[in-house]
PyMOL Python script that loads the backbone (N, CA, C, O; Angstrom):
from pymol import cmd

cmd.read_pdbstr("""\
ATOM      1  N   MET A   1      -9.924 -14.279  -5.369  1.00  0.00           N
ATOM      2  CA  MET A   1      -8.507 -14.355  -5.697  1.00  0.00           C
ATOM      3  C   MET A   1      -7.776 -13.181  -5.058  1.00  0.00           C
ATOM      4  O   MET A   1      -8.236 -12.042  -5.124  1.00  0.00           O
ATOM      5  N   ALA A   2      -6.675 -13.457  -4.464  1.00  0.00           N
ATOM      6  CA  ALA A   2      -5.883 -12.422  -3.829  1.00  0.00           C
ATOM      7  C   ALA A   2      -5.291 -11.440  -4.839  1.00  0.00           C
ATOM      8  O   ALA A   2      -4.784 -11.832  -5.890  1.00  0.00           O
ATOM      9  N   GLN A   3      -5.368 -10.171  -4.497  1.00  0.00           N
ATOM     10  CA  GLN A   3      -4.828  -9.104  -5.337  1.00  0.00           C
ATOM     11  C   GLN A   3      -3.551  -8.560  -4.716  1.00  0.00           C
ATOM     12  O   GLN A   3      -3.344  -8.644  -3.506  1.00  0.00           O
ATOM     13  N   LYS A   4      -2.700  -8.000  -5.568  1.00  0.00           N
ATOM     14  CA  LYS A   4      -1.442  -7.406  -5.083  1.00  0.00           C
ATOM     15  C   LYS A   4      -1.294  -6.040  -5.747  1.00  0.00           C
ATOM     16  O   LYS A   4      -1.480  -5.893  -6.955  1.00  0.00           O
ATOM     17  N   VAL A   5      -0.957  -5.055  -4.937  1.00  0.00           N
ATOM     18  CA  VAL A   5      -0.682  -3.709  -5.466  1.00  0.00           C
ATOM     19  C   VAL A   5       0.649  -3.245  -4.925  1.00  0.00           C
ATOM     20  O   VAL A   5       0.898  -3.316  -3.721  1.00  0.00           O
ATOM     21  N   VAL A   6       1.513  -2.767  -5.817  1.00  0.00           N
ATOM     22  CA  VAL A   6       2.803  -2.188  -5.427  1.00  0.00           C
ATOM     23  C   VAL A   6       2.758  -0.713  -5.736  1.00  0.00           C
ATOM     24  O   VAL A   6       2.474  -0.309  -6.864  1.00  0.00           O
ATOM     25  N   MET A   7       3.044   0.103  -4.714  1.00  0.00           N
ATOM     26  CA  MET A   7       2.966   1.555  -4.860  1.00  0.00           C
ATOM     27  C   MET A   7       4.298   2.194  -4.469  1.00  0.00           C
ATOM     28  O   MET A   7       5.016   1.699  -3.600  1.00  0.00           O
ATOM     29  N   LYS A   8       4.600   3.290  -5.128  1.00  0.00           N
ATOM     30  CA  LYS A   8       5.718   4.136  -4.710  1.00  0.00           C
ATOM     31  C   LYS A   8       5.086   5.317  -3.961  1.00  0.00           C
ATOM     32  O   LYS A   8       4.326   6.103  -4.527  1.00  0.00           O
ATOM     33  N   VAL A   9       5.425   5.415  -2.674  1.00  0.00           N
ATOM     34  CA  VAL A   9       4.857   6.484  -1.825  1.00  0.00           C
ATOM     35  C   VAL A   9       5.938   7.517  -1.676  1.00  0.00           C
ATOM     36  O   VAL A   9       6.893   7.302  -0.930  1.00  0.00           O
ATOM     37  N   LEU A  10       5.819   8.635  -2.360  1.00  0.00           N
ATOM     38  CA  LEU A  10       6.900   9.621  -2.450  1.00  0.00           C
ATOM     39  C   LEU A  10       7.190  10.311  -1.131  1.00  0.00           C
ATOM     40  O   LEU A  10       8.265  10.888  -0.965  1.00  0.00           O
ATOM     41  N   THR A  11       6.234  10.265  -0.165  1.00  0.00           N
ATOM     42  CA  THR A  11       6.440  10.902   1.116  1.00  0.00           C
ATOM     43  C   THR A  11       6.947   9.890   2.151  1.00  0.00           C
ATOM     44  O   THR A  11       7.071  10.221   3.330  1.00  0.00           O
ATOM     45  N   LEU A  12       7.234   8.676   1.720  1.00  0.00           N
ATOM     46  CA  LEU A  12       7.669   7.605   2.644  1.00  0.00           C
ATOM     47  C   LEU A  12       9.155   7.729   2.948  1.00  0.00           C
ATOM     48  O   LEU A  12       9.986   7.077   2.316  1.00  0.00           O
ATOM     49  N   THR A  13       9.481   8.582   3.930  1.00  0.00           N
ATOM     50  CA  THR A  13      10.885   8.888   4.221  1.00  0.00           C
ATOM     51  C   THR A  13      11.293   8.575   5.653  1.00  0.00           C
ATOM     52  O   THR A  13      12.482   8.559   5.973  1.00  0.00           O
ATOM     53  N   ASN A  14      10.300   8.323   6.526  1.00  0.00           N
ATOM     54  CA  ASN A  14      10.654   8.088   7.939  1.00  0.00           C
ATOM     55  C   ASN A  14       9.654   7.107   8.574  1.00  0.00           C
ATOM     56  O   ASN A  14       8.674   6.716   7.941  1.00  0.00           O
ATOM     57  N   GLU A  15       9.908   6.724   9.806  1.00  0.00           N
ATOM     58  CA  GLU A  15       9.066   5.756  10.502  1.00  0.00           C
ATOM     59  C   GLU A  15       7.640   6.283  10.740  1.00  0.00           C
ATOM     60  O   GLU A  15       6.676   5.519  10.688  1.00  0.00           O
ATOM     61  N   LYS A  16       7.521   7.553  10.991  1.00  0.00           N
ATOM     62  CA  LYS A  16       6.187   8.143  11.228  1.00  0.00           C
ATOM     63  C   LYS A  16       5.311   7.992  10.012  1.00  0.00           C
ATOM     64  O   LYS A  16       4.153   7.590  10.122  1.00  0.00           O
ATOM     65  N   THR A  17       5.851   8.311   8.850  1.00  0.00           N
ATOM     66  CA  THR A  17       5.079   8.184   7.598  1.00  0.00           C
ATOM     67  C   THR A  17       4.834   6.722   7.281  1.00  0.00           C
ATOM     68  O   THR A  17       3.755   6.375   6.801  1.00  0.00           O
ATOM     69  N   ARG A  18       5.813   5.847   7.537  1.00  0.00           N
ATOM     70  CA  ARG A  18       5.629   4.397   7.300  1.00  0.00           C
ATOM     71  C   ARG A  18       4.462   3.894   8.124  1.00  0.00           C
ATOM     72  O   ARG A  18       3.619   3.143   7.633  1.00  0.00           O
ATOM     73  N   LYS A  19       4.415   4.307   9.366  1.00  0.00           N
ATOM     74  CA  LYS A  19       3.317   3.868  10.254  1.00  0.00           C
ATOM     75  C   LYS A  19       1.979   4.377   9.763  1.00  0.00           C
ATOM     76  O   LYS A  19       1.004   3.624   9.770  1.00  0.00           O
ATOM     77  N   LYS A  20       1.895   5.619   9.339  1.00  0.00           N
ATOM     78  CA  LYS A  20       0.641   6.180   8.829  1.00  0.00           C
ATOM     79  C   LYS A  20       0.176   5.448   7.581  1.00  0.00           C
ATOM     80  O   LYS A  20      -1.010   5.157   7.429  1.00  0.00           O
ATOM     81  N   ALA A  21       1.118   5.149   6.684  1.00  0.00           N
ATOM     82  CA  ALA A  21       0.788   4.441   5.447  1.00  0.00           C
ATOM     83  C   ALA A  21       0.291   3.041   5.737  1.00  0.00           C
ATOM     84  O   ALA A  21      -0.696   2.599   5.149  1.00  0.00           O
ATOM     85  N   MET A  22       0.964   2.336   6.638  1.00  0.00           N
ATOM     86  CA  MET A  22       0.544   0.986   6.984  1.00  0.00           C
ATOM     87  C   MET A  22      -0.839   0.964   7.646  1.00  0.00           C
ATOM     88  O   MET A  22      -1.667   0.105   7.343  1.00  0.00           O
ATOM     89  N   GLU A  23      -1.074   1.902   8.537  1.00  0.00           N
ATOM     90  CA  GLU A  23      -2.381   2.000   9.198  1.00  0.00           C
ATOM     91  C   GLU A  23      -3.485   2.290   8.181  1.00  0.00           C
ATOM     92  O   GLU A  23      -4.583   1.742   8.276  1.00  0.00           O
ATOM     93  N   ALA A  24      -3.190   3.149   7.215  1.00  0.00           N
ATOM     94  CA  ALA A  24      -4.189   3.499   6.181  1.00  0.00           C
ATOM     95  C   ALA A  24      -4.535   2.239   5.366  1.00  0.00           C
ATOM     96  O   ALA A  24      -5.710   1.953   5.132  1.00  0.00           O
ATOM     97  N   ALA A  25      -3.530   1.505   4.947  1.00  0.00           N
ATOM     98  CA  ALA A  25      -3.758   0.281   4.133  1.00  0.00           C
ATOM     99  C   ALA A  25      -4.498  -0.753   4.954  1.00  0.00           C
ATOM    100  O   ALA A  25      -5.364  -1.451   4.427  1.00  0.00           O
ATOM    101  N   ALA A  26      -4.177  -0.866   6.228  1.00  0.00           N
ATOM    102  CA  ALA A  26      -4.796  -1.882   7.093  1.00  0.00           C
ATOM    103  C   ALA A  26      -6.285  -1.602   7.312  1.00  0.00           C
ATOM    104  O   ALA A  26      -7.039  -2.517   7.644  1.00  0.00           O
ATOM    105  N   GLU A  27      -6.718  -0.347   7.131  1.00  0.00           N
ATOM    106  CA  GLU A  27      -8.127  -0.002   7.302  1.00  0.00           C
ATOM    107  C   GLU A  27      -9.014  -0.579   6.221  1.00  0.00           C
ATOM    108  O   GLU A  27     -10.225  -0.699   6.410  1.00  0.00           O
ATOM    109  N   VAL A  28      -8.419  -0.944   5.072  1.00  0.00           N
ATOM    110  CA  VAL A  28      -9.219  -1.445   3.947  1.00  0.00           C
ATOM    111  C   VAL A  28      -9.577  -2.896   4.197  1.00  0.00           C
ATOM    112  O   VAL A  28      -8.711  -3.705   4.529  1.00  0.00           O
ATOM    113  N   LEU A  29     -10.840  -3.227   4.042  1.00  0.00           N
ATOM    114  CA  LEU A  29     -11.345  -4.550   4.291  1.00  0.00           C
ATOM    115  C   LEU A  29     -10.694  -5.563   3.325  1.00  0.00           C
ATOM    116  O   LEU A  29     -10.682  -5.348   2.113  1.00  0.00           O
ATOM    117  N   GLY A  30     -10.165  -6.646   3.862  1.00  0.00           N
ATOM    118  CA  GLY A  30      -9.610  -7.727   3.048  1.00  0.00           C
ATOM    119  C   GLY A  30      -8.104  -7.714   2.914  1.00  0.00           C
ATOM    120  O   GLY A  30      -7.557  -8.618   2.283  1.00  0.00           O
ATOM    121  N   VAL A  31      -7.403  -6.744   3.470  1.00  0.00           N
ATOM    122  CA  VAL A  31      -5.947  -6.694   3.380  1.00  0.00           C
ATOM    123  C   VAL A  31      -5.342  -7.792   4.282  1.00  0.00           C
ATOM    124  O   VAL A  31      -5.656  -7.879   5.469  1.00  0.00           O
ATOM    125  N   ASP A  32      -4.484  -8.612   3.698  1.00  0.00           N
ATOM    126  CA  ASP A  32      -3.860  -9.715   4.440  1.00  0.00           C
ATOM    127  C   ASP A  32      -2.407  -9.405   4.826  1.00  0.00           C
ATOM    128  O   ASP A  32      -1.953  -9.796   5.901  1.00  0.00           O
ATOM    129  N   SER A  33      -1.689  -8.712   3.957  1.00  0.00           N
ATOM    130  CA  SER A  33      -0.265  -8.503   4.156  1.00  0.00           C
ATOM    131  C   SER A  33       0.146  -7.112   3.658  1.00  0.00           C
ATOM    132  O   SER A  33      -0.313  -6.645   2.616  1.00  0.00           O
ATOM    133  N   ILE A  34       1.031  -6.461   4.439  1.00  0.00           N
ATOM    134  CA  ILE A  34       1.567  -5.161   4.063  1.00  0.00           C
ATOM    135  C   ILE A  34       3.065  -5.186   4.245  1.00  0.00           C
ATOM    136  O   ILE A  34       3.542  -5.544   5.322  1.00  0.00           O
ATOM    137  N   ALA A  35       3.820  -4.818   3.232  1.00  0.00           N
ATOM    138  CA  ALA A  35       5.277  -4.735   3.318  1.00  0.00           C
ATOM    139  C   ALA A  35       5.705  -3.345   2.862  1.00  0.00           C
ATOM    140  O   ALA A  35       5.198  -2.824   1.869  1.00  0.00           O
ATOM    141  N   VAL A  36       6.632  -2.755   3.591  1.00  0.00           N
ATOM    142  CA  VAL A  36       7.105  -1.409   3.284  1.00  0.00           C
ATOM    143  C   VAL A  36       8.644  -1.421   3.190  1.00  0.00           C
ATOM    144  O   VAL A  36       9.337  -1.980   4.040  1.00  0.00           O
ATOM    145  N   ASP A  37       9.143  -0.783   2.124  1.00  0.00           N
ATOM    146  CA  ASP A  37      10.579  -0.645   1.921  1.00  0.00           C
ATOM    147  C   ASP A  37      10.881   0.861   1.949  1.00  0.00           C
ATOM    148  O   ASP A  37      10.655   1.557   0.959  1.00  0.00           O
ATOM    149  N   LEU A  38      11.389   1.358   3.079  1.00  0.00           N
ATOM    150  CA  LEU A  38      11.660   2.787   3.213  1.00  0.00           C
ATOM    151  C   LEU A  38      12.722   3.284   2.230  1.00  0.00           C
ATOM    152  O   LEU A  38      12.626   4.393   1.704  1.00  0.00           O
ATOM    153  N   LYS A  39      13.744   2.437   1.988  1.00  0.00           N
ATOM    154  CA  LYS A  39      14.843   2.848   1.104  1.00  0.00           C
ATOM    155  C   LYS A  39      14.334   3.146  -0.304  1.00  0.00           C
ATOM    156  O   LYS A  39      14.700   4.161  -0.897  1.00  0.00           O
ATOM    157  N   ASP A  40      13.496   2.269  -0.836  1.00  0.00           N
ATOM    158  CA  ASP A  40      12.973   2.441  -2.202  1.00  0.00           C
ATOM    159  C   ASP A  40      11.624   3.191  -2.219  1.00  0.00           C
ATOM    160  O   ASP A  40      11.073   3.439  -3.291  1.00  0.00           O
ATOM    161  N   GLN A  41      11.101   3.544  -1.055  1.00  0.00           N
ATOM    162  CA  GLN A  41       9.819   4.202  -0.917  1.00  0.00           C
ATOM    163  C   GLN A  41       8.682   3.383  -1.549  1.00  0.00           C
ATOM    164  O   GLN A  41       7.778   3.942  -2.172  1.00  0.00           O
ATOM    165  N   LYS A  42       8.739   2.045  -1.380  1.00  0.00           N
ATOM    166  CA  LYS A  42       7.732   1.171  -1.980  1.00  0.00           C
ATOM    167  C   LYS A  42       6.898   0.514  -0.893  1.00  0.00           C
ATOM    168  O   LYS A  42       7.369   0.215   0.205  1.00  0.00           O
ATOM    169  N   MET A  43       5.635   0.303  -1.251  1.00  0.00           N
ATOM    170  CA  MET A  43       4.700  -0.376  -0.330  1.00  0.00           C
ATOM    171  C   MET A  43       3.971  -1.417  -1.131  1.00  0.00           C
ATOM    172  O   MET A  43       3.431  -1.119  -2.196  1.00  0.00           O
ATOM    173  N   THR A  44       3.944  -2.659  -0.627  1.00  0.00           N
ATOM    174  CA  THR A  44       3.256  -3.768  -1.277  1.00  0.00           C
ATOM    175  C   THR A  44       2.131  -4.238  -0.379  1.00  0.00           C
ATOM    176  O   THR A  44       2.353  -4.525   0.797  1.00  0.00           O
ATOM    177  N   VAL A  45       0.931  -4.318  -0.918  1.00  0.00           N
ATOM    178  CA  VAL A  45      -0.244  -4.733  -0.176  1.00  0.00           C
ATOM    179  C   VAL A  45      -0.868  -5.936  -0.887  1.00  0.00           C
ATOM    180  O   VAL A  45      -1.095  -5.897  -2.096  1.00  0.00           O
ATOM    181  N   ILE A  46      -1.142  -7.003  -0.134  1.00  0.00           N
ATOM    182  CA  ILE A  46      -1.738  -8.223  -0.701  1.00  0.00           C
ATOM    183  C   ILE A  46      -2.992  -8.575   0.085  1.00  0.00           C
ATOM    184  O   ILE A  46      -3.024  -8.447   1.309  1.00  0.00           O
ATOM    185  N   GLY A  47      -4.022  -9.017  -0.623  1.00  0.00           N
ATOM    186  CA  GLY A  47      -5.225  -9.468   0.042  1.00  0.00           C
ATOM    187  C   GLY A  47      -6.419  -9.524  -0.874  1.00  0.00           C
ATOM    188  O   GLY A  47      -6.325  -9.184  -2.054  1.00  0.00           O
ATOM    189  N   GLU A  48      -7.544  -9.951  -0.336  1.00  0.00           N
ATOM    190  CA  GLU A  48      -8.823 -10.021  -1.066  1.00  0.00           C
ATOM    191  C   GLU A  48      -9.493  -8.662  -0.938  1.00  0.00           C
ATOM    192  O   GLU A  48     -10.520  -8.528  -0.271  1.00  0.00           O
ATOM    193  N   MET A  49      -8.908  -7.649  -1.581  1.00  0.00           N
ATOM    194  CA  MET A  49      -9.447  -6.300  -1.435  1.00  0.00           C
ATOM    195  C   MET A  49      -9.505  -5.609  -2.811  1.00  0.00           C
ATOM    196  O   MET A  49      -8.980  -6.121  -3.800  1.00  0.00           O
ATOM    197  N   ASN A  50     -10.140  -4.464  -2.847  1.00  0.00           N
ATOM    198  CA  ASN A  50     -10.187  -3.638  -4.035  1.00  0.00           C
ATOM    199  C   ASN A  50      -8.914  -2.796  -4.032  1.00  0.00           C
ATOM    200  O   ASN A  50      -8.708  -2.000  -3.116  1.00  0.00           O
ATOM    201  N   THR A  51      -8.070  -2.955  -5.025  1.00  0.00           N
ATOM    202  CA  THR A  51      -6.787  -2.239  -5.061  1.00  0.00           C
ATOM    203  C   THR A  51      -6.989  -0.742  -5.136  1.00  0.00           C
ATOM    204  O   THR A  51      -6.184   0.015  -4.593  1.00  0.00           O
ATOM    205  N   ASP A  52      -8.056  -0.295  -5.802  1.00  0.00           N
ATOM    206  CA  ASP A  52      -8.305   1.135  -5.892  1.00  0.00           C
ATOM    207  C   ASP A  52      -8.606   1.740  -4.518  1.00  0.00           C
ATOM    208  O   ASP A  52      -8.223   2.878  -4.244  1.00  0.00           O
ATOM    209  N   ASP A  53      -9.279   0.995  -3.668  1.00  0.00           N
ATOM    210  CA  ASP A  53      -9.576   1.468  -2.339  1.00  0.00           C
ATOM    211  C   ASP A  53      -8.306   1.628  -1.511  1.00  0.00           C
ATOM    212  O   ASP A  53      -8.181   2.573  -0.733  1.00  0.00           O
ATOM    213  N   VAL A  54      -7.367   0.705  -1.679  1.00  0.00           N
ATOM    214  CA  VAL A  54      -6.079   0.771  -0.947  1.00  0.00           C
ATOM    215  C   VAL A  54      -5.313   2.032  -1.375  1.00  0.00           C
ATOM    216  O   VAL A  54      -4.857   2.804  -0.532  1.00  0.00           O
ATOM    217  N   VAL A  55      -5.181   2.228  -2.683  1.00  0.00           N
ATOM    218  CA  VAL A  55      -4.448   3.382  -3.205  1.00  0.00           C
ATOM    219  C   VAL A  55      -5.096   4.681  -2.721  1.00  0.00           C
ATOM    220  O   VAL A  55      -4.395   5.593  -2.283  1.00  0.00           O
ATOM    221  N   LYS A  56      -6.412   4.773  -2.794  1.00  0.00           N
ATOM    222  CA  LYS A  56      -7.149   5.956  -2.363  1.00  0.00           C
ATOM    223  C   LYS A  56      -6.913   6.250  -0.900  1.00  0.00           C
ATOM    224  O   LYS A  56      -6.642   7.394  -0.536  1.00  0.00           O
ATOM    225  N   LYS A  57      -7.010   5.230  -0.047  1.00  0.00           N
ATOM    226  CA  LYS A  57      -6.849   5.399   1.388  1.00  0.00           C
ATOM    227  C   LYS A  57      -5.433   5.844   1.746  1.00  0.00           C
ATOM    228  O   LYS A  57      -5.262   6.741   2.571  1.00  0.00           O
ATOM    229  N   VAL A  58      -4.416   5.232   1.138  1.00  0.00           N
ATOM    230  CA  VAL A  58      -3.028   5.615   1.410  1.00  0.00           C
ATOM    231  C   VAL A  58      -2.774   7.027   0.912  1.00  0.00           C
ATOM    232  O   VAL A  58      -2.101   7.807   1.587  1.00  0.00           O
ATOM    233  N   ARG A  59      -3.297   7.367  -0.252  1.00  0.00           N
ATOM    234  CA  ARG A  59      -3.127   8.712  -0.809  1.00  0.00           C
ATOM    235  C   ARG A  59      -3.753   9.757   0.102  1.00  0.00           C
ATOM    236  O   ARG A  59      -3.189  10.838   0.268  1.00  0.00           O
ATOM    237  N   GLU A  60      -4.907   9.461   0.697  1.00  0.00           N
ATOM    238  CA  GLU A  60      -5.570  10.395   1.594  1.00  0.00           C
ATOM    239  C   GLU A  60      -4.739  10.644   2.851  1.00  0.00           C
ATOM    240  O   GLU A  60      -4.717  11.764   3.361  1.00  0.00           O
ATOM    241  N   LYS A  61      -4.059   9.625   3.353  1.00  0.00           N
ATOM    242  CA  LYS A  61      -3.325   9.702   4.607  1.00  0.00           C
ATOM    243  C   LYS A  61      -1.904  10.283   4.473  1.00  0.00           C
ATOM    244  O   LYS A  61      -1.460  11.044   5.334  1.00  0.00           O
ATOM    245  N   VAL A  62      -1.190   9.919   3.383  1.00  0.00           N
ATOM    246  CA  VAL A  62       0.227  10.306   3.300  1.00  0.00           C
ATOM    247  C   VAL A  62       0.606  11.081   2.060  1.00  0.00           C
ATOM    248  O   VAL A  62       1.760  11.492   1.939  1.00  0.00           O
ATOM    249  N   GLY A  63      -0.294  11.296   1.149  1.00  0.00           N
ATOM    250  CA  GLY A  63       0.036  12.153   0.007  1.00  0.00           C
ATOM    251  C   GLY A  63       0.328  11.418  -1.271  1.00  0.00           C
ATOM    252  O   GLY A  63      -0.335  10.433  -1.595  1.00  0.00           O
ATOM    253  N   LYS A  64       1.314  11.888  -1.998  1.00  0.00           N
ATOM    254  CA  LYS A  64       1.607  11.426  -3.365  1.00  0.00           C
ATOM    255  C   LYS A  64       1.913   9.954  -3.445  1.00  0.00           C
ATOM    256  O   LYS A  64       2.820   9.464  -2.772  1.00  0.00           O
ATOM    257  N   VAL A  65       1.157   9.237  -4.269  1.00  0.00           N
ATOM    258  CA  VAL A  65       1.330   7.805  -4.452  1.00  0.00           C
ATOM    259  C   VAL A  65       1.306   7.495  -5.940  1.00  0.00           C
ATOM    260  O   VAL A  65       0.421   7.951  -6.663  1.00  0.00           O
ATOM    261  N   GLU A  66       2.289   6.713  -6.396  1.00  0.00           N
ATOM    262  CA  GLU A  66       2.306   6.236  -7.778  1.00  0.00           C
ATOM    263  C   GLU A  66       2.081   4.719  -7.759  1.00  0.00           C
ATOM    264  O   GLU A  66       2.763   4.010  -7.019  1.00  0.00           O
ATOM    265  N   VAL A  67       1.151   4.217  -8.549  1.00  0.00           N
ATOM    266  CA  VAL A  67       0.938   2.784  -8.616  1.00  0.00           C
ATOM    267  C   VAL A  67       1.962   2.199  -9.601  1.00  0.00           C
ATOM    268  O   VAL A  67       2.001   2.587 -10.768  1.00  0.00           O
ATOM    269  N   LEU A  68       2.781   1.272  -9.121  1.00  0.00           N
ATOM    270  CA  LEU A  68       3.802   0.634  -9.966  1.00  0.00           C
ATOM    271  C   LEU A  68       3.257  -0.618 -10.625  1.00  0.00           C
ATOM    272  O   LEU A  68       3.568  -0.880 -11.788  1.00  0.00           O
ATOM    273  N   SER A  69       2.462  -1.391  -9.923  1.00  0.00           N
ATOM    274  CA  SER A  69       1.848  -2.576 -10.528  1.00  0.00           C
ATOM    275  C   SER A  69       0.664  -3.026  -9.706  1.00  0.00           C
ATOM    276  O   SER A  69       0.586  -2.801  -8.498  1.00  0.00           O
ATOM    277  N   THR A  70      -0.267  -3.679 -10.411  1.00  0.00           N
ATOM    278  CA  THR A  70      -1.404  -4.295  -9.779  1.00  0.00           C
ATOM    279  C   THR A  70      -1.657  -5.633 -10.461  1.00  0.00           C
ATOM    280  O   THR A  70      -1.251  -5.832 -11.606  1.00  0.00           O
ATOM    281  N   GLY A  71      -2.320  -6.543  -9.774  1.00  0.00           N
ATOM    282  CA  GLY A  71      -2.653  -7.823 -10.390  1.00  0.00           C
ATOM    283  C   GLY A  71      -2.905  -8.853  -9.358  1.00  0.00           C
ATOM    284  O   GLY A  71      -2.975  -8.554  -8.166  1.00  0.00           O
ATOM    285  N   SER A  72      -3.044 -10.085  -9.805  1.00  0.00           N
ATOM    286  CA  SER A  72      -3.295 -11.151  -8.817  1.00  0.00           C
ATOM    287  C   SER A  72      -1.998 -11.567  -8.157  1.00  0.00           C
ATOM    288  O   SER A  72      -0.937 -11.576  -8.780  1.00  0.00           O
ATOM    289  N   ALA A  73      -2.102 -11.908  -6.899  1.00  0.00           N
ATOM    290  CA  ALA A  73      -0.919 -12.321  -6.129  1.00  0.00           C
ATOM    291  C   ALA A  73      -0.620 -13.781  -6.408  1.00  0.00           C
ATOM    292  O   ALA A  73      -1.533 -14.608  -6.440  1.00  0.00           O
ATOM    293  N   ALA A  74       0.645 -14.106  -6.608  1.00  0.00           N
ATOM    294  CA  ALA A  74       1.035 -15.482  -6.831  1.00  0.00           C
ATOM    295  C   ALA A  74       0.884 -16.265  -5.527  1.00  0.00           C
ATOM    296  O   ALA A  74       1.193 -15.750  -4.452  1.00  0.00           O
ATOM    297  N   THR A  75       0.420 -17.483  -5.620  1.00  0.00           N
ATOM    298  CA  THR A  75       0.231 -18.277  -4.407  1.00  0.00           C
ATOM    299  C   THR A  75       1.447 -19.123  -4.090  1.00  0.00           C
ATOM    300  O   THR A  75       1.450 -19.852  -3.098  1.00  0.00           O
TER     301      THR A  75
END
""", "prot")
cmd.dss("prot")
cmd.show_as("cartoon", "prot")
cmd.util.cbc("prot")
cmd.orient("prot")
């Protein structure tokens, strides 16, 4: 079942950081979709992956991350 995690990335303020965050999330096995909203500093990741792994990887690459929600992705 596909999982969805929505994170607030507090360092997500420019294109360079956006790219680093997306690359970090894409490294996790099973990620299908990544959406980033620079204005709200939110990142949404969907896929057949472990959500903890996604949060950990993004946190390692770009810093402070708050998990806003996790759960199964609606089909």
